[in-house]
C-alpha positions in Angstrom: 159.1 95.0 11.5 156.7 97.5 10.0 157.5 98.4 6.4 156.2 101.9 7.0 159.4 102.7 9.0 161.7 101.4 6.3 162.8 103.5 3.4 164.7 101.4 0.8 167.9 103.3 -0.2 168.2 104.2 -3.9 165.3 101.9 -4.8 164.7 103.7 -8.1 168.4 103.5 -9.1 168.6 99.8 -8.2 165.5 98.9 -10.2 166.6 101.1 -13.1 169.9 99.2 -13.1 168.2 95.8 -13.0 165.8 96.7 -15.8 163.1 94.2 -14.8 161.0 92.9 -17.7 157.7 91.1 -18.1 158.3 87.3 -17.6 161.7 87.9 -16.0 162.9 86.3 -12.8 164.8 88.3 -10.2 166.5 87.7 -6.8 166.4 90.0 -3.9 169.1 88.6 -1.7 168.4 91.0 1.3 164.6 91.1 1.5 164.3 93.2 4.7 161.0 94.9 4.5 160.6 94.2 0.8 161.5 97.6 -0.6 163.4 96.4 -3.7 161.2 93.4 -4.1 158.0 95.6 -4.2 159.7 98.1 -6.6 160.6 95.3 -9.0 157.2 93.6 -8.9 155.5 97.0 -9.5 157.8 97.8 -12.4 157.1 94.7 -14.5 155.0 91.5 -14.6 158.0 89.5 -13.3 158.8 87.0 -10.6 160.9 87.7 -7.5 162.6 85.2 -5.2 163.5 87.0 -2.0 166.0 85.7 0.6 166.7 86.9 4.1 168.7 85.4 7.0 166.5 87.1 9.6 163.5 85.0 10.5 161.6 88.2 11.6 161.9 89.6 8.1 160.5 86.4 6.5 157.6 86.3 9.0 156.8 90.0 8.3 157.0 89.5 4.6 154.3 86.8 4.4 151.6 89.4 3.9 153.5 90.8 0.9 154.0 87.3 -0.5 150.2 86.8 -0.4 149.6 90.2 -2.0 151.9 89.4 -5.0 151.1 85.7 -5.1 152.3 83.7 -7.1 154.9 86.2 -8.3 156.8 86.4 -5.0 158.6 83.6 -3.1 160.3 84.1 0.2 163.2 81.9 1.4 164.9 82.1 4.8 168.6 81.7 4.4 171.8 83.6 3.5 172.4 85.2 0.2 175.8 83.6 0.1 174.0 80.3 -0.4 171.7 81.6 -3.1 172.9 79.0 -5.7 171.9 76.1 -3.4 168.7 77.8 -2.3 167.6 78.5 -5.9 168.5 75.0 -6.9 166.3 73.6 -4.1 163.4 75.7 -5.6 164.1 74.2 -9.0 165.5 77.5 -10.4 168.6 77.4 -12.6 169.2 81.1 -13.2 167.8 84.6 -12.7 167.8 87.8 -14.7 169.0 90.1 -11.9 170.3 90.1 -8.3 169.9 92.9 -5.8 171.9 93.1 -2.6 171.4 95.8 0.1 174.3 95.2 2.5 174.6 95.6 6.2 172.0 95.9 8.9 168.4 96.8 7.9 166.5 99.7 9.2 164.1 97.4 11.1 166.9 95.6 12.9 168.6 98.9 13.7 165.5 100.4 15.1 164.7 97.5 17.4 166.5 98.0 20.7 166.1 94.3 21.7 168.2 93.3 18.6 171.2 95.1 20.0 172.5 96.7 16.8 172.3 100.3 18.0 173.3 102.2 21.1 170.7 104.9 20.6 168.5 103.0 23.1 170.1 100.5 25.5 169.2 96.9 24.9 170.8 93.4 25.0 174.2 93.2 23.3 173.1 90.8 20.6 173.6 91.9 17.0 172.8 88.4 15.5 170.9 88.7 12.2 169.8 85.1 12.4 169.1 85.1 16.2 171.5 82.1 16.5 175.1 81.4 17.3 177.5 83.6 19.3 176.2 87.1 20.1 178.1 90.4 20.4 178.0 89.9 24.2 179.8 86.6 23.8 182.4 88.2 21.5 183.0 91.2 23.8 183.3 89.2 27.0 185.2 86.1 25.8 187.6 87.3 23.1 191.3 87.9 23.9 192.3 91.5 24.1 194.6 91.3 21.1 192.0 89.6 19.0 189.4 92.0 20.0 191.6 95.0 19.1 192.2 93.4 15.7 188.5 93.0 15.1 187.8 96.6 16.0 190.6 97.8 13.8 189.9 95.6 10.8 186.2 95.9 10.6 185.7 99.3 12.3 188.8 101.0 11.1 189.0 102.5 14.6 192.4 104.1 15.2 192.1 103.7 18.9 191.3 100.0 18.7 193.9 98.8 21.2 192.7 101.4 23.7 189.1 100.4 23.2 189.9 96.7 23.6 191.9 97.3 26.7 189.0 99.3 28.3 186.6 96.5 27.4 188.8 93.9 29.0 189.2 96.0 32.2 185.5 96.6 32.4 184.5 92.9 32.0 186.8 91.9 34.9 184.3 93.6 37.2 181.1 92.3 35.5 180.0 90.9 32.2 179.1 93.5 29.7 175.5 92.7 28.7 173.9 95.8 27.1 174.5 98.2 24.2 174.4 101.1 26.6 177.2 99.7 28.8 179.4 99.0 25.9 178.8 102.4 24.3 179.9 104.2 27.5 183.0 102.1 27.8 184.0 102.9 24.2 183.2 106.6 24.5 185.4 106.9 27.5 188.2 105.1 25.7 188.0 107.1 22.4 187.4 110.5 23.9 185.3 113.4 22.6 184.8 113.8 18.9 184.5 116.9 16.7 181.1 118.5 16.2 180.6 116.9 12.8 181.9 113.5 13.7 179.8 110.4 14.5 179.4 109.0 18.0 182.7 107.6 19.3 181.1 104.1 19.7 180.0 103.9 16.0 183.1 102.2 14.6 183.3 99.6 17.4 179.7 98.7 17.0 180.1 98.4 13.3 183.1 96.1 13.8 181.4 93.8 16.2 178.3 93.5 14.0 180.4 92.6 11.0 182.3 90.0 13.0 179.2 88.5 14.7 177.5 88.0 11.3 180.6 87.3 9.2 179.3 90.0 6.8 182.4 90.4 4.6 182.8 86.6 4.3 179.1 86.5 3.4 179.6 89.3 0.8 182.4 87.4 -0.8 180.4 84.2 -1.1 177.4 86.2 -2.3 179.2 87.9 -5.1 180.6 84.6 -6.4 177.2 83.0 -6.1 175.4 85.9 -7.9 177.8 85.6 -10.8 177.0 81.9 -10.9 173.2 82.2 -10.9 172.9 85.2 -13.3 171.7 84.4 -16.8 173.7 85.9 -19.7 172.7 89.6 -19.8 171.5 89.5 -16.2 172.5 92.3 -13.9 173.9 92.5 -10.4 173.2 95.6 -8.3 174.9 96.0 -4.9 174.3 98.8 -2.4 176.9 99.2 0.3 177.2 101.5 3.2 180.9 101.6 4.2 184.3 101.5 2.6 185.1 97.8 3.4 182.0 96.6 1.6 182.3 99.0 -1.4 186.0 98.1 -1.8 185.2 94.4 -1.9 182.4 94.8 -4.5 184.6 97.1 -6.6 187.6 94.7 -6.6 185.4 91.7 -7.3 183.7 93.3 -10.3 187.0 94.7 -11.6 188.6 91.2 -11.4 185.6 89.6 -13.1 185.7 92.2 -15.8 189.3 91.5 -16.5 190.6 94.8 -15.3 192.7 93.7 -12.3 196.4 93.2 -13.0 196.7 90.6 -10.2 194.5 88.5 -8.0 192.2 90.6 -5.7 192.7 89.9 -2.0 188.9 89.6 -1.8 188.7 87.1 -4.7 188.8 83.3 -4.6 192.1 81.6 -5.5 192.9 81.3 -9.1 191.2 84.5 -10.2 194.3 86.2 -11.6 194.5 86.3 -15.4 191.1 85.1 -16.6 188.5 85.7 -19.3 186.1 88.4 -18.4 182.7 87.2 -17.2 181.1 90.5 -16.1 180.8 93.9 -17.6 181.4 96.7 -15.2 178.6 99.2 -15.7 179.6 101.6 -12.9 183.3 102.4 -13.0 182.4 104.9 -10.3 179.7 104.2 -7.7 176.2 105.7 -8.1 175.5 108.0 -5.2 172.1 108.9 -3.7 170.6 112.2 -4.7 170.7 115.2 -2.4 166.9 115.0 -2.1 167.1 111.4 -1.0 169.8 112.1 1.6 167.7 115.0 2.9 164.6 112.7 3.2 166.5 109.7 4.5 169.8 110.5 6.3 170.8 106.8 6.3 171.3 107.0 2.6 174.2 109.4 3.0 176.9 106.8 2.9 175.3 104.5 0.3 177.1 103.4 -2.8 175.6 101.5 -5.7 177.7 99.4 -8.1 176.3 97.5 -11.1 177.6 94.7 -13.3 176.2 92.6 -16.2 176.8 88.9 -16.9 178.5 88.4 -20.2 177.0 86.0 -22.7 178.9 83.3 -24.5 179.1 85.5 -27.6 180.8 88.3 -25.7 183.1 86.4 -23.4 186.7 87.6 -23.9 185.5 90.7 -25.7 186.7 93.0 -22.8 184.8 95.2 -20.4 183.7 98.1 -22.5 180.4 99.4 -21.2 
């Protein structure tokens, strides 16, 4: 979990968006190796409360918490529960929330966590190291349900063929490693073009999202972030694939009063309503060419920013 191997994506843009100030209080909902947290603490004499569902991230962050004590507090938990976690800490609101979605670089780089097929390891993918693993999902899910997961969360056009191949393979033996699964998927999908990603990429993404309920967690986290933000506080969300970015875009548009009907990602009753957020990024902020060249993982990143409206501006519209 070395921070030296982790390059936070669009850290400058995220911190610029949050505008940390002296005496302010901010929430990093996806602590990871502490990239955004460190950038905020270095930008201003502020406080940061950092949350992560991965116990390894919390353990590795203790040295950082000591360095910035008492301005940094670490909490193990899910960002979707941020309202309850903050309340337990005696905190009513914050001046900014940062969310860096998906798997962290450290998780991805550790073969024994099972997020990547670059090096074969146990088929795990659990961010919290608890509950059902990807191996459980792959070996115990009905073929039709498995195909639906791969299609819905991975947008894999050959999802049925992949699911069928997985079911056929597991009849012989339980699929236990990332290497085994990747080969099954590659044979099912077939060769890709020179510029396309590995054929197993979409299936691995789908399984990871399903194992960790990432889209459900994102929906809960967006609602919670709006709840805990103080008036004028800002929400900055970095996403890495279209499903995440679409959910964030639709949520912010709905909360800014710019959605004609209820969003399918929004809670019930969110149709016509008074605007509570100002959409500060009608189009997502993209990483610079220089950042992509230095950190290829930034290539698909998208940043969206919103601001909590105060009582005096509620109902005034969403003009930026």
